[in-house]
N, C-alpha and C positions, 0 to 999 in steps of 0.2 A: 461629654454625657448628655448636654441639652439638646444636641442633634440626634442624638441615640433615642432619646425619649419623645423626639417628635417623629420619629419613623414607625411604620407598622409594616408589617411582614407582606401587606399586597404593593406598598410602595416598591418594596426591593425587588419582588418578583417582576413587576411591571418594569423597572430600570433594568434588569437582568435581560428580558425580552427585547426592550428597545435597543440596549447596546448590540444585541444579535439581529434584529431584523433591519436597524437604522429606518424605520418608517413606523407611522404611529398606526396605520390603516392597516398592516400587515400584522403589527404587535396587538392590536385590537381583537383581530380575527383568530391570533394565537392565543391569547388569553380569553376568548369567549366573553370580552368586555365591548361595551360600545365605542366608537372612535372618541366622542366628548369626555369619557370617564378616562381613557388614557390620557387624553390632553390635561385633564385636571391632574392628574397623577403626577404627570410631566413637571407640572408649574408647580406644585407642592416640592418637587425633588429639587428644582432648581432653586427654590427659596431656601430650603434646608443646606443645601451644600453650597448656596452662594456662589453657584455657576450655571450658565446655561446647559451644559451637559451635551446637547445635540442642536448643531446648527443647521440650517437649509444648505444644501449643497446642489452639484448637479446631476446627483443620482441618488436622491433620498437624502437622508440626514448625515450629515458627519459629526463624528465624537469629538468634543474638545480633549485635551491634554489630560483634565482631570476625570473624564469619563473614562478614557483610556486606561487611567491609573488604576481605576474603579473595578474595570471588568473582570480581572482573574479573580480577586481577594473575593468580588461579590459572588463570582459563581462558586467558588469553593465553598464558601460561607454556607449558602444556600443548598449545595450537596450535603453538606456535613449536618445541616439542619435536617434535610430529608432524611438522612440514616438515622438521625436521633429520633425522630418521630414516627419512622417506620418499623414495624417490625420485620426482624429478619428472617426469611423462610428459606431453606434448602431449596435448590434449584432440583426441578423432577423434568429432566429431558422429555419423556414418554409423555408428559402432558403440556409440554410448553407449545405456544404458538407464535413465538417470535418472528420478525421478519430481520435476518442480519444483512448488512451490506458491505461488501468488501471490495476495496479498491486493488486491482492487480492487472500485469500486463499479461498477455498470452503465454510467456514464459511461465509466471506465477501461478496461472491458472492450469497449465500442463504438470508443473512440478509439485506443485502444493495443494490445490483445492482437489485436482482430480482424485489423486490416491486417498483424499480425507472425504470424498462425497459419500460413498458406500455408507461409511461408518456413521457419518451424520444422519443419513436419512435412516438408517435403521435405529437408531438410540433415540432420535427426536423427529418422527415422521410427522408431527404437526407443524414443524417450524418450514420458513421459507428462506431460499439465499438469494440476494441480489447481487451479482459481480458488475462494477462499474469501471468504466475506464479510469486506470490510474495516472494520474495528472502530478507529477513529483510536487511542483509549486504549491499545490492546492490541497494537499493530504493532511498536512497541519491544523488548516482552517477548517477544513471539511469533517474531521475528528472532532474538534472543538466544538462544533455545531451540532453533533450528534448526527451528520448527514452520512458518515461511515463509520462502521465499528472496528474495522481492521483496515490495513493495508500491508502489502507485502512489496519491499524494496531492498535494494541493497545496503549492507550496514553503513558502507562509506557512502556519504552523502544523504542519508536520512536526516529529516528535519530535526532539529534540536528540539529538547523540550516534549518529546514524545517518548512513552513506555515502549521498549525494545527487547524483543527476544531474538536471539539468533537460532535460526532455525536448520542450516547446513551450509558447509563450505563447497563451492563449486570450482572445478578445472575447465579449462577448454581443451578439446581435440580435434584434430582436422579430420573434416568430414567430408564424405562423397556419396554418390549411389554405390550400391552392393555392385561388387565387378567392374569398378572403375579402374581403367588401365594403368592409372598412376600412384594407385594405394594399395599395391600390393604388398608394399613395405613402407617403413618411415622413409620419407624422402629426403635428401639432402636439403641444404639450404637453397643451393642454387635451384633445385627442381621445385622447390616449395615458392621460391617467386616468380617461377615462369608458369604455374597454375592460373587459371582463372578463377579469381574468388568473389565471392558473394558477402557482403557485409551488412550487419544491421545497423541501421541508422535510426533511433527511436525519434528524433525529430525531424527526419526527412531528408534525403539528399545528400547525406554526408559520405565521404568516400574514405575516410581517415578513423581507424580505431586503434584500441589498444596493443594489437598485432603490430601494426604500423609503426607506433611508437617505438615497441620493442625493436624491431628490424632497423629502424633509423639508428639507432644506438650502435649497431654493428656496421653502418655505411650501406644497409641495402634496404629495397623496396619490393612491395609484392605488385601483382596485377590485379587489382579490384574493378571487375567490369558491372557489376551490379551492386545496386544499394536500395536496400528495401526495409521499411518499418516494422514488421513482425515476424517472430520466428516460423509461425506457422507457414506462411508463403515461402519463406528460404526452405524450409524442409520440402516443400512441393517443388520448388525450384531444383535442388538436389537429387531429387528422385529420377527427374525427366531430362537431365543434363549432365555435361560432364564438367560442370562449374564445383568448386568445392568451398569448404566453408569451416572458420573456426567456431565451432558449436560448443556451448556448456553440454558437459557430457551427460547429465540427465536427459538430456532430448535425443540423445543418440541410441543409449540403452534400450535393449528390448525391441528396437526397430529393425526388423529382418532387412528392410529395404535401404539400410544406409550401412556403410564400412566406417569404421574409424581407426586412425593410427595417430601416435604420439606425434607432435609437430615438431621440427626441428629447431625450432627457437623458443625460449621460454618466455611463456605469457602470464603476467600474474592474474590469479583466479580472485573470487571475491566471495563474500558471504550474502546469505539471503536472510533476511529479517523479518519478523513481524511486528508490527506497529500498532500503538493505540493510544489515545488520550486518558491522562490522568482520570478524568470524569468518569469513565467506566470500569476503573483498575480493579475496583471492589465489588463490582457486581456480579453475584453469582452466575447467573446467565454468561455473562461476558466471560468469566472465569472457566466456565466449563466449556466454551467454544474454544478458547485459546489452549486449553491443556488437549481437547481432541485434535485440534490440528499438530499439536507438537507430537502426540502419541502416532499421529498417521505418518508423520514425517521420520521419525524414529524407525517404526515399522518398515516402511518402504525403504529405509536405506539399509534395514538387516536382509530384506528380501532380496536387493539388489547385490550387497555383498556374497550372500549365499549362491546366487545365481551366477556370479563371475567366478567363483571357486569351482563350482560344478562344472564350469565350461573349461575352466584350465585342469 
């Protein structure tokens, strides 16, 4: 209690920013304080906590163990205090001017963002949307620091500690160009392995994927002749060559230039999820954005089902 009596809100806010920036100059700029003022705050905090909190390091300042332990409780306490002293207003999309930042791969852009874009623009024309490269190892930290609002990632392998909502389940189909001479019907396993395949390798240069793992279980291997990092380029390759690929079904549907058949080997699919940090979970604008994306995904799935039944 003695330490609590010696603290004031400005010191706690300064500490929160210092733990985020790891740099006195950047923290001062973010707080709109002078650098000496931030240094004075840091000296007081060190005295109150009996710990140096931040030590000089090769890339700015490095938090001590005590500082790391303070980081999340302090962030949650300040956010709770902010909610307590701020009046709650309903989000009005037609008057909003937010800039949302979303981390996604080209697959997430095509299957989640593209179907949602028209609805977002119509409902909230004053907002902006920035799509940034999705780097799985960084999304938890980016969301914690407020650098991104949402990320789209497979449920398996999603960072722990993030809020998550499953958007849809995806499966794989064997795809090639329309009129491909070997895709008139479902190929046998032997025919499948003899085809020349292109494979997605997000990290670059890999020639082994989930399909190869499934084939290895039955003592078989396919011919992977091309490895690419992006789905968009893969689709272009399929359009213009006789290469084939195991593609997520959502990337094939509605594309008259591609032909898809069921593969002769069972390859496990995956779930796509929307991820966000606890810090924005209760924000009305953020809640609205998440609901709009969820709604768009559901509507897109219904349209796809109706279209498939019509063709059948």
